[in-house]
C-alpha beads as a LAMMPS data file, in Angstrom:
LAMMPS data file: protein, C-alpha beads

410 atoms
409 bonds

1 atom types
1 bond types

-500.0 500.0 xlo xhi
-500.0 500.0 ylo yhi
-500.0 500.0 zlo zhi

Masses

1 110.0

Atoms # bond

1 1 1 240.733 -200.826 229.625
2 1 1 244.310 -199.909 230.415
3 1 1 246.739 -201.043 227.716
4 1 1 249.479 -203.599 228.195
5 1 1 252.881 -202.574 229.451
6 1 1 254.516 -203.773 226.234
7 1 1 252.399 -201.343 224.205
8 1 1 254.487 -198.423 225.463
9 1 1 257.608 -197.689 223.419
10 1 1 260.605 -198.914 225.385
11 1 1 262.740 -196.152 223.873
12 1 1 260.632 -193.435 225.510
13 1 1 262.252 -192.290 228.795
14 1 1 258.856 -191.175 230.056
15 1 1 257.705 -194.792 230.050
16 1 1 259.483 -195.686 233.258
17 1 1 258.441 -192.436 234.931
18 1 1 254.830 -193.159 234.077
19 1 1 254.745 -196.761 235.230
20 1 1 257.153 -197.116 238.104
21 1 1 256.334 -195.337 241.320
22 1 1 259.885 -195.163 242.593
23 1 1 261.663 -194.590 239.288
24 1 1 263.189 -191.273 240.346
25 1 1 264.213 -192.503 243.765
26 1 1 267.637 -193.846 244.583
27 1 1 267.976 -197.312 246.090
28 1 1 268.575 -195.827 249.527
29 1 1 265.478 -193.634 249.372
30 1 1 263.362 -196.575 248.203
31 1 1 264.714 -198.516 251.134
32 1 1 263.768 -195.667 253.439
33 1 1 260.278 -195.656 251.934
34 1 1 259.949 -199.360 252.677
35 1 1 261.036 -198.754 256.244
36 1 1 258.546 -195.915 256.574
37 1 1 255.783 -198.147 255.243
38 1 1 256.314 -200.631 258.048
39 1 1 257.250 -203.786 256.194
40 1 1 258.547 -205.437 259.295
41 1 1 257.658 -205.641 262.983
42 1 1 259.690 -203.688 265.477
43 1 1 262.184 -204.848 268.029
44 1 1 259.171 -205.690 270.198
45 1 1 259.383 -209.203 268.769
46 1 1 258.722 -211.479 271.705
47 1 1 259.518 -214.931 270.418
48 1 1 259.779 -217.165 267.361
49 1 1 257.947 -220.436 267.049
50 1 1 261.169 -222.184 266.071
51 1 1 260.434 -223.022 262.435
52 1 1 263.332 -223.278 260.016
53 1 1 265.092 -220.021 259.168
54 1 1 262.559 -218.069 261.277
55 1 1 260.049 -218.338 258.457
56 1 1 257.221 -217.579 260.879
57 1 1 257.469 -214.781 263.428
58 1 1 255.105 -214.263 266.347
59 1 1 254.925 -210.596 267.248
60 1 1 253.648 -209.217 270.520
61 1 1 253.260 -205.592 269.496
62 1 1 251.975 -203.772 266.399
63 1 1 253.586 -205.069 263.212
64 1 1 253.272 -201.855 261.197
65 1 1 255.427 -199.526 263.251
66 1 1 258.093 -199.365 260.511
67 1 1 261.217 -199.837 262.579
68 1 1 263.023 -202.352 260.350
69 1 1 262.817 -204.292 257.110
70 1 1 261.942 -207.991 257.012
71 1 1 264.938 -210.282 256.968
72 1 1 263.943 -211.981 253.735
73 1 1 267.297 -212.014 251.990
74 1 1 269.215 -209.167 250.394
75 1 1 268.354 -205.504 250.187
76 1 1 264.975 -204.018 249.489
77 1 1 265.902 -202.720 246.046
78 1 1 266.322 -205.388 243.386
79 1 1 268.457 -205.282 240.277
80 1 1 268.837 -207.623 237.326
81 1 1 270.177 -210.958 238.526
82 1 1 273.483 -212.403 237.234
83 1 1 271.556 -215.457 236.046
84 1 1 269.487 -213.179 233.803
85 1 1 272.654 -211.780 232.226
86 1 1 273.824 -215.333 231.547
87 1 1 270.523 -216.207 229.895
88 1 1 270.667 -213.009 227.816
89 1 1 274.179 -213.903 226.608
90 1 1 273.140 -217.448 225.670
91 1 1 270.060 -216.247 223.789
92 1 1 272.093 -213.595 221.982
93 1 1 274.713 -216.137 220.883
94 1 1 272.011 -218.477 219.576
95 1 1 270.491 -215.628 217.589
96 1 1 273.893 -214.643 216.203
97 1 1 274.575 -218.237 215.120
98 1 1 271.198 -218.484 213.413
99 1 1 271.672 -215.148 211.677
100 1 1 275.089 -216.167 210.319
101 1 1 273.696 -219.448 209.075
102 1 1 270.740 -217.877 207.276
103 1 1 272.759 -214.996 205.821
104 1 1 275.805 -217.215 205.130
105 1 1 278.169 -214.844 206.878
106 1 1 281.491 -216.028 208.343
107 1 1 282.553 -215.400 211.921
108 1 1 283.723 -211.849 212.518
109 1 1 282.086 -210.416 209.393
110 1 1 278.632 -209.806 210.887
111 1 1 278.088 -206.117 211.637
112 1 1 275.744 -205.154 214.496
113 1 1 273.377 -203.267 212.179
114 1 1 273.166 -206.256 209.799
115 1 1 272.321 -208.551 212.700
116 1 1 269.665 -206.178 214.064
117 1 1 268.118 -205.786 210.595
118 1 1 267.868 -209.571 210.356
119 1 1 266.487 -209.807 213.909
120 1 1 263.801 -207.182 213.302
121 1 1 262.631 -209.076 210.240
122 1 1 262.630 -212.317 212.204
123 1 1 260.721 -210.829 215.152
124 1 1 257.866 -209.727 212.890
125 1 1 256.620 -213.329 212.877
126 1 1 256.927 -213.855 216.637
127 1 1 254.609 -213.388 219.551
128 1 1 254.930 -210.229 221.597
129 1 1 256.469 -212.042 224.584
130 1 1 259.200 -213.555 222.391
131 1 1 259.915 -210.160 220.851
132 1 1 260.429 -208.669 224.305
133 1 1 262.866 -211.433 225.263
134 1 1 264.882 -211.159 222.038
135 1 1 264.944 -207.379 222.229
136 1 1 266.045 -207.386 225.887
137 1 1 268.825 -209.920 225.280
138 1 1 270.109 -208.096 222.207
139 1 1 269.961 -204.703 223.930
140 1 1 271.941 -206.006 226.921
141 1 1 274.681 -207.513 224.752
142 1 1 274.928 -204.509 222.441
143 1 1 275.270 -202.184 225.419
144 1 1 278.091 -204.399 226.684
145 1 1 279.790 -204.202 223.270
146 1 1 279.322 -200.448 223.292
147 1 1 281.247 -200.188 226.563
148 1 1 284.119 -202.305 225.279
149 1 1 284.526 -201.011 221.721
150 1 1 286.459 -198.104 220.243
151 1 1 284.846 -194.963 218.821
152 1 1 284.167 -196.463 215.385
153 1 1 282.763 -199.663 216.870
154 1 1 280.579 -197.697 219.290
155 1 1 279.078 -195.713 216.409
156 1 1 278.039 -198.963 214.721
157 1 1 276.598 -200.376 217.922
158 1 1 274.662 -197.180 218.645
159 1 1 273.177 -197.294 215.142
160 1 1 272.110 -200.897 215.751
161 1 1 270.597 -199.987 219.123
162 1 1 268.552 -197.176 217.559
163 1 1 267.299 -199.553 214.885
164 1 1 266.345 -202.101 217.544
165 1 1 264.480 -199.581 219.718
166 1 1 262.658 -197.921 216.822
167 1 1 261.389 -201.176 215.328
168 1 1 257.604 -201.421 215.311
169 1 1 255.553 -204.471 214.472
170 1 1 251.974 -204.805 213.193
171 1 1 249.392 -206.668 215.218
172 1 1 249.405 -210.392 214.473
173 1 1 246.637 -212.948 214.418
174 1 1 247.552 -215.058 217.437
175 1 1 245.760 -218.079 216.018
176 1 1 248.054 -218.014 212.986
177 1 1 251.221 -218.138 215.103
178 1 1 252.945 -221.255 216.356
179 1 1 251.735 -222.431 219.789
180 1 1 253.479 -220.650 222.642
181 1 1 255.338 -222.609 225.303
182 1 1 252.743 -221.481 227.839
183 1 1 250.102 -223.342 225.827
184 1 1 251.498 -226.564 227.328
185 1 1 250.944 -225.368 230.896
186 1 1 247.703 -225.906 232.767
187 1 1 246.469 -222.479 233.841
188 1 1 244.298 -223.537 236.765
189 1 1 243.920 -226.491 239.099
190 1 1 240.295 -227.555 239.479
191 1 1 239.238 -229.631 242.468
192 1 1 239.251 -232.759 240.284
193 1 1 242.820 -232.257 239.055
194 1 1 244.024 -231.212 242.510
195 1 1 242.456 -234.223 244.248
196 1 1 244.031 -236.608 241.722
197 1 1 247.428 -235.027 242.293
198 1 1 246.984 -235.187 246.063
199 1 1 246.060 -238.886 245.858
200 1 1 249.350 -239.613 244.100
201 1 1 251.374 -237.399 246.451
202 1 1 249.786 -238.981 249.521
203 1 1 251.457 -242.309 248.638
204 1 1 254.796 -240.619 249.442
205 1 1 256.837 -242.512 246.850
206 1 1 259.374 -239.696 246.644
207 1 1 260.931 -237.409 249.275
208 1 1 259.474 -234.527 247.252
209 1 1 255.852 -235.707 247.388
210 1 1 254.831 -234.314 250.786
211 1 1 256.564 -230.948 250.236
212 1 1 254.990 -230.726 246.775
213 1 1 251.534 -231.276 248.262
214 1 1 252.239 -228.511 250.792
215 1 1 253.481 -226.208 248.023
216 1 1 250.316 -226.635 245.964
217 1 1 248.086 -225.925 248.953
218 1 1 250.088 -222.862 250.042
219 1 1 250.489 -221.617 246.461
220 1 1 246.756 -221.674 245.842
221 1 1 246.143 -219.939 249.186
222 1 1 248.605 -217.081 248.570
223 1 1 249.179 -216.874 244.808
224 1 1 252.955 -216.372 244.996
225 1 1 255.348 -216.960 242.138
226 1 1 257.394 -220.094 242.907
227 1 1 260.624 -218.159 243.437
228 1 1 258.970 -215.637 245.752
229 1 1 258.702 -218.204 248.531
230 1 1 262.451 -217.840 249.007
231 1 1 261.987 -214.226 250.131
232 1 1 258.839 -214.418 252.206
233 1 1 258.084 -214.061 255.892
234 1 1 254.868 -214.970 257.721
235 1 1 254.177 -212.595 260.608
236 1 1 251.564 -213.305 263.291
237 1 1 250.519 -210.122 265.072
238 1 1 247.440 -208.864 266.891
239 1 1 245.352 -211.837 265.849
240 1 1 246.217 -211.466 262.172
241 1 1 248.530 -213.346 259.835
242 1 1 250.545 -211.151 257.478
243 1 1 252.571 -212.680 254.643
244 1 1 255.330 -210.218 253.697
245 1 1 256.521 -210.984 250.151
246 1 1 259.313 -209.427 248.166
247 1 1 257.967 -208.844 244.672
248 1 1 260.051 -210.873 242.250
249 1 1 259.640 -208.501 239.300
250 1 1 260.222 -205.192 241.023
251 1 1 263.347 -204.729 238.899
252 1 1 261.375 -204.726 235.633
253 1 1 258.865 -201.987 236.442
254 1 1 256.164 -204.649 236.631
255 1 1 255.537 -204.530 240.374
256 1 1 253.771 -201.901 242.485
257 1 1 256.698 -201.782 244.902
258 1 1 259.493 -203.872 246.411
259 1 1 257.124 -205.702 248.769
260 1 1 253.502 -206.681 249.117
261 1 1 251.537 -207.883 252.121
262 1 1 248.709 -210.415 252.277
263 1 1 246.544 -210.340 255.399
264 1 1 244.349 -213.071 256.907
265 1 1 242.177 -212.278 259.894
266 1 1 241.980 -215.924 261.036
267 1 1 245.427 -217.088 262.113
268 1 1 244.075 -220.608 262.691
269 1 1 242.547 -220.977 259.233
270 1 1 243.655 -223.732 256.824
271 1 1 245.296 -221.175 254.512
272 1 1 247.640 -219.878 257.209
273 1 1 248.322 -223.426 258.421
274 1 1 249.273 -224.508 254.895
275 1 1 251.622 -221.553 254.494
276 1 1 253.240 -222.251 257.876
277 1 1 253.863 -225.896 257.020
278 1 1 255.163 -225.172 253.533
279 1 1 257.578 -222.458 254.686
280 1 1 258.912 -224.717 257.429
281 1 1 259.389 -227.642 255.036
282 1 1 260.934 -225.457 252.333
283 1 1 263.533 -223.741 254.485
284 1 1 264.377 -226.989 256.294
285 1 1 265.167 -228.611 252.934
286 1 1 267.275 -225.734 251.549
287 1 1 270.977 -225.342 252.158
288 1 1 273.046 -222.170 252.291
289 1 1 272.336 -218.600 253.252
290 1 1 269.037 -216.943 252.461
291 1 1 271.088 -214.006 251.193
292 1 1 272.362 -216.222 248.359
293 1 1 270.570 -215.263 245.085
294 1 1 270.249 -218.971 244.210
295 1 1 268.900 -219.971 247.613
296 1 1 266.179 -222.607 247.234
297 1 1 266.177 -222.612 243.437
298 1 1 267.527 -226.158 243.094
299 1 1 264.844 -227.436 245.471
300 1 1 262.077 -225.659 243.564
301 1 1 263.374 -227.133 240.303
302 1 1 263.311 -230.592 241.887
303 1 1 259.673 -230.069 242.928
304 1 1 258.866 -228.839 239.428
305 1 1 260.457 -231.922 237.853
306 1 1 258.594 -234.219 240.228
307 1 1 255.265 -232.556 239.385
308 1 1 256.019 -232.881 235.661
309 1 1 256.760 -236.614 235.988
310 1 1 253.595 -237.251 237.974
311 1 1 251.467 -235.250 235.546
312 1 1 252.823 -236.932 232.418
313 1 1 252.206 -240.357 233.948
314 1 1 248.725 -239.452 235.175
315 1 1 247.607 -237.614 232.016
316 1 1 249.854 -238.872 229.182
317 1 1 247.624 -237.557 226.389
318 1 1 246.845 -234.173 227.876
319 1 1 248.482 -231.232 226.111
320 1 1 248.371 -228.902 229.114
321 1 1 250.073 -230.209 232.235
322 1 1 250.126 -228.764 235.784
323 1 1 253.193 -226.759 236.792
324 1 1 254.234 -224.966 239.969
325 1 1 252.944 -221.749 238.408
326 1 1 249.465 -223.302 238.051
327 1 1 248.890 -222.597 241.747
328 1 1 249.325 -218.836 241.136
329 1 1 246.948 -218.951 238.175
330 1 1 244.424 -220.832 240.322
331 1 1 244.612 -218.126 242.984
332 1 1 243.877 -215.495 240.323
333 1 1 240.929 -217.500 238.983
334 1 1 239.469 -217.916 242.486
335 1 1 239.828 -214.175 243.139
336 1 1 238.091 -213.318 239.860
337 1 1 235.302 -215.783 240.612
338 1 1 234.854 -214.170 244.040
339 1 1 234.407 -210.764 242.408
340 1 1 237.618 -209.229 243.746
341 1 1 238.358 -205.881 242.131
342 1 1 241.170 -205.620 239.623
343 1 1 243.033 -203.173 241.849
344 1 1 242.836 -205.519 244.850
345 1 1 243.965 -208.490 242.772
346 1 1 246.939 -206.518 241.430
347 1 1 247.901 -205.534 244.980
348 1 1 247.739 -209.163 246.146
349 1 1 249.698 -210.515 243.174
350 1 1 252.325 -207.785 243.139
351 1 1 251.413 -206.290 239.757
352 1 1 251.930 -202.638 238.948
353 1 1 249.023 -202.608 236.499
354 1 1 245.519 -203.707 237.361
355 1 1 245.142 -205.061 233.809
356 1 1 247.898 -207.689 234.087
357 1 1 245.965 -210.383 235.945
358 1 1 242.823 -209.680 233.942
359 1 1 244.672 -210.128 230.656
360 1 1 247.264 -212.811 231.296
361 1 1 245.968 -214.963 234.152
362 1 1 243.423 -217.751 234.287
363 1 1 239.702 -217.093 234.326
364 1 1 237.109 -218.980 236.373
365 1 1 236.082 -222.289 234.769
366 1 1 232.750 -222.818 233.063
367 1 1 230.334 -225.703 233.313
368 1 1 230.830 -228.399 235.927
369 1 1 234.471 -227.584 236.679
370 1 1 234.987 -226.338 240.242
371 1 1 237.868 -224.417 241.795
372 1 1 239.210 -225.120 245.305
373 1 1 237.596 -223.168 248.134
374 1 1 239.864 -220.790 250.043
375 1 1 239.535 -217.689 252.186
376 1 1 241.153 -214.940 250.153
377 1 1 243.624 -212.663 251.946
378 1 1 243.082 -208.925 252.187
379 1 1 245.496 -206.561 250.436
380 1 1 247.354 -203.970 252.457
381 1 1 245.860 -200.472 251.960
382 1 1 249.258 -199.083 251.018
383 1 1 249.659 -201.672 248.257
384 1 1 246.209 -200.719 246.962
385 1 1 247.238 -197.071 246.920
386 1 1 250.365 -197.866 244.918
387 1 1 248.407 -199.746 242.255
388 1 1 245.911 -196.885 241.963
389 1 1 248.758 -194.385 241.669
390 1 1 250.438 -196.422 238.932
391 1 1 247.149 -196.583 237.028
392 1 1 246.689 -192.820 237.346
393 1 1 250.273 -192.128 236.250
394 1 1 249.893 -194.450 233.292
395 1 1 246.601 -192.900 232.184
396 1 1 248.141 -189.442 232.389
397 1 1 251.128 -190.596 230.318
398 1 1 248.920 -192.176 227.637
399 1 1 246.778 -189.051 227.409
400 1 1 249.888 -186.905 227.099
401 1 1 251.287 -189.140 224.381
402 1 1 247.998 -189.021 222.492
403 1 1 247.913 -185.208 222.692
404 1 1 251.496 -184.980 221.439
405 1 1 250.703 -187.306 218.550
406 1 1 247.916 -184.977 217.430
407 1 1 250.094 -181.849 217.442
408 1 1 250.711 -180.704 213.819
409 1 1 254.317 -181.002 212.677
410 1 1 255.827 -178.250 210.472

Bonds

1 1 1 2
2 1 2 3
3 1 3 4
4 1 4 5
5 1 5 6
6 1 6 7
7 1 7 8
8 1 8 9
9 1 9 10
10 1 10 11
11 1 11 12
12 1 12 13
13 1 13 14
14 1 14 15
15 1 15 16
16 1 16 17
17 1 17 18
18 1 18 19
19 1 19 20
20 1 20 21
21 1 21 22
22 1 22 23
23 1 23 24
24 1 24 25
25 1 25 26
26 1 26 27
27 1 27 28
28 1 28 29
29 1 29 30
30 1 30 31
31 1 31 32
32 1 32 33
33 1 33 34
34 1 34 35
35 1 35 36
36 1 36 37
37 1 37 38
38 1 38 39
39 1 39 40
40 1 40 41
41 1 41 42
42 1 42 43
43 1 43 44
44 1 44 45
45 1 45 46
46 1 46 47
47 1 47 48
48 1 48 49
49 1 49 50
50 1 50 51
51 1 51 52
52 1 52 53
53 1 53 54
54 1 54 55
55 1 55 56
56 1 56 57
57 1 57 58
58 1 58 59
59 1 59 60
60 1 60 61
61 1 61 62
62 1 62 63
63 1 63 64
64 1 64 65
65 1 65 66
66 1 66 67
67 1 67 68
68 1 68 69
69 1 69 70
70 1 70 71
71 1 71 72
72 1 72 73
73 1 73 74
74 1 74 75
75 1 75 76
76 1 76 77
77 1 77 78
78 1 78 79
79 1 79 80
80 1 80 81
81 1 81 82
82 1 82 83
83 1 83 84
84 1 84 85
85 1 85 86
86 1 86 87
87 1 87 88
88 1 88 89
89 1 89 90
90 1 90 91
91 1 91 92
92 1 92 93
93 1 93 94
94 1 94 95
95 1 95 96
96 1 96 97
97 1 97 98
98 1 98 99
99 1 99 100
100 1 100 101
101 1 101 102
102 1 102 103
103 1 103 104
104 1 104 105
105 1 105 106
106 1 106 107
107 1 107 108
108 1 108 109
109 1 109 110
110 1 110 111
111 1 111 112
112 1 112 113
113 1 113 114
114 1 114 115
115 1 115 116
116 1 116 117
117 1 117 118
118 1 118 119
119 1 119 120
120 1 120 121
121 1 121 122
122 1 122 123
123 1 123 124
124 1 124 125
125 1 125 126
126 1 126 127
127 1 127 128
128 1 128 129
129 1 129 130
130 1 130 131
131 1 131 132
132 1 132 133
133 1 133 134
134 1 134 135
135 1 135 136
136 1 136 137
137 1 137 138
138 1 138 139
139 1 139 140
140 1 140 141
141 1 141 142
142 1 142 143
143 1 143 144
144 1 144 145
145 1 145 146
146 1 146 147
147 1 147 148
148 1 148 149
149 1 149 150
150 1 150 151
151 1 151 152
152 1 152 153
153 1 153 154
154 1 154 155
155 1 155 156
156 1 156 157
157 1 157 158
158 1 158 159
159 1 159 160
160 1 160 161
161 1 161 162
162 1 162 163
163 1 163 164
164 1 164 165
165 1 165 166
166 1 166 167
167 1 167 168
168 1 168 169
169 1 169 170
170 1 170 171
171 1 171 172
172 1 172 173
173 1 173 174
174 1 174 175
175 1 175 176
176 1 176 177
177 1 177 178
178 1 178 179
179 1 179 180
180 1 180 181
181 1 181 182
182 1 182 183
183 1 183 184
184 1 184 185
185 1 185 186
186 1 186 187
187 1 187 188
188 1 188 189
189 1 189 190
190 1 190 191
191 1 191 192
192 1 192 193
193 1 193 194
194 1 194 195
195 1 195 196
196 1 196 197
197 1 197 198
198 1 198 199
199 1 199 200
200 1 200 201
201 1 201 202
202 1 202 203
203 1 203 204
204 1 204 205
205 1 205 206
206 1 206 207
207 1 207 208
208 1 208 209
209 1 209 210
210 1 210 211
211 1 211 212
212 1 212 213
213 1 213 214
214 1 214 215
215 1 215 216
216 1 216 217
217 1 217 218
218 1 218 219
219 1 219 220
220 1 220 221
221 1 221 222
222 1 222 223
223 1 223 224
224 1 224 225
225 1 225 226
226 1 226 227
227 1 227 228
228 1 228 229
229 1 229 230
230 1 230 231
231 1 231 232
232 1 232 233
233 1 233 234
234 1 234 235
235 1 235 236
236 1 236 237
237 1 237 238
238 1 238 239
239 1 239 240
240 1 240 241
241 1 241 242
242 1 242 243
243 1 243 244
244 1 244 245
245 1 245 246
246 1 246 247
247 1 247 248
248 1 248 249
249 1 249 250
250 1 250 251
251 1 251 252
252 1 252 253
253 1 253 254
254 1 254 255
255 1 255 256
256 1 256 257
257 1 257 258
258 1 258 259
259 1 259 260
260 1 260 261
261 1 261 262
262 1 262 263
263 1 263 264
264 1 264 265
265 1 265 266
266 1 266 267
267 1 267 268
268 1 268 269
269 1 269 270
270 1 270 271
271 1 271 272
272 1 272 273
273 1 273 274
274 1 274 275
275 1 275 276
276 1 276 277
277 1 277 278
278 1 278 279
279 1 279 280
280 1 280 281
281 1 281 282
282 1 282 283
283 1 283 284
284 1 284 285
285 1 285 286
286 1 286 287
287 1 287 288
288 1 288 289
289 1 289 290
290 1 290 291
291 1 291 292
292 1 292 293
293 1 293 294
294 1 294 295
295 1 295 296
296 1 296 297
297 1 297 298
298 1 298 299
299 1 299 300
300 1 300 301
301 1 301 302
302 1 302 303
303 1 303 304
304 1 304 305
305 1 305 306
306 1 306 307
307 1 307 308
308 1 308 309
309 1 309 310
310 1 310 311
311 1 311 312
312 1 312 313
313 1 313 314
314 1 314 315
315 1 315 316
316 1 316 317
317 1 317 318
318 1 318 319
319 1 319 320
320 1 320 321
321 1 321 322
322 1 322 323
323 1 323 324
324 1 324 325
325 1 325 326
326 1 326 327
327 1 327 328
328 1 328 329
329 1 329 330
330 1 330 331
331 1 331 332
332 1 332 333
333 1 333 334
334 1 334 335
335 1 335 336
336 1 336 337
337 1 337 338
338 1 338 339
339 1 339 340
340 1 340 341
341 1 341 342
342 1 342 343
343 1 343 344
344 1 344 345
345 1 345 346
346 1 346 347
347 1 347 348
348 1 348 349
349 1 349 350
350 1 350 351
351 1 351 352
352 1 352 353
353 1 353 354
354 1 354 355
355 1 355 356
356 1 356 357
357 1 357 358
358 1 358 359
359 1 359 360
360 1 360 361
361 1 361 362
362 1 362 363
363 1 363 364
364 1 364 365
365 1 365 366
366 1 366 367
367 1 367 368
368 1 368 369
369 1 369 370
370 1 370 371
371 1 371 372
372 1 372 373
373 1 373 374
374 1 374 375
375 1 375 376
376 1 376 377
377 1 377 378
378 1 378 379
379 1 379 380
380 1 380 381
381 1 381 382
382 1 382 383
383 1 383 384
384 1 384 385
385 1 385 386
386 1 386 387
387 1 387 388
388 1 388 389
389 1 389 390
390 1 390 391
391 1 391 392
392 1 392 393
393 1 393 394
394 1 394 395
395 1 395 396
396 1 396 397
397 1 397 398
398 1 398 399
399 1 399 400
400 1 400 401
401 1 401 402
402 1 402 403
403 1 403 404
404 1 404 405
405 1 405 406
406 1 406 407
407 1 407 408
408 1 408 409
409 1 409 410
């Protein structure tokens, strides 16, 4: 089995080269690659069906001629969002405050290396996901300090950064750790849970109920992350429906490319109909330009809050409650139950590694529990090729690292 992405040392420059297909390409060349790969139909577009923000395009000619990129907001190459920097800064300040309190150090007297030493000791008791978040936030803030400080200050920051990157942690017994936040989220929506939710939403007691029902149906059909619906286009061409999705995590070397494509042969199927209706409702409800990084986020949060209220009222004693992300987990569980290969599932879900969905996403239920029935989309052959290439690059890197580790040192 291929190891997890976090198992590779983040301080090793070869890590990115081994995992990310386009690591050595500039943004412009990656954009050119996307154009070459035909992510958007040509100027032969005949007409639009009039849905909000042109969420659905009807194309007369071939859709894979590669003449232009899909107009799904922003450029093809993604970078870290400003909101992420804000979250990093907030997390870093909370960690600093906690460190000062525990070490009884006054403001201004805490050296970067002392803070990192405390943080490394603290992270030893955390889950791997929390370690990654703390390390990323601290790295970002220390790099910012390094840019602003004088030569003496930069030397101290660089020492702290080396300590942070070189820190290694032993494997922990997950059962002995405190419950993770994800343990409160329901990983899959069975037909029983889904039908109960739909019964409540059908009463239409809130303006968010009908859109939420559409979201759940479309989310299970396509398996998108909630935020990915903001940058998605449904293309109807040559009797096929193609959902062009910008991968949300392409900036973190966790996606197989900037875009992925999901293909349904039946354009009149319930899956395509659900996606059409949800995209139309979503874009009709959102204000502002689709080029805005925050486009649609407030509306998605409102749907998430509405689902949380309904779930707590319907299942007050249940630890795990449905979330918007449960639809993506349900898609993964259905694909696994159908026997879809790991490479195909990674291509459909936008993962760079074929082990991600197998390790972190929901499995098919056992016993009498039943998953919803859907027609799974087909992955684009080019997306499949990218996942296979990432796997090959990663295997080669791991073998090289293992050989280097066995070389005698004198």
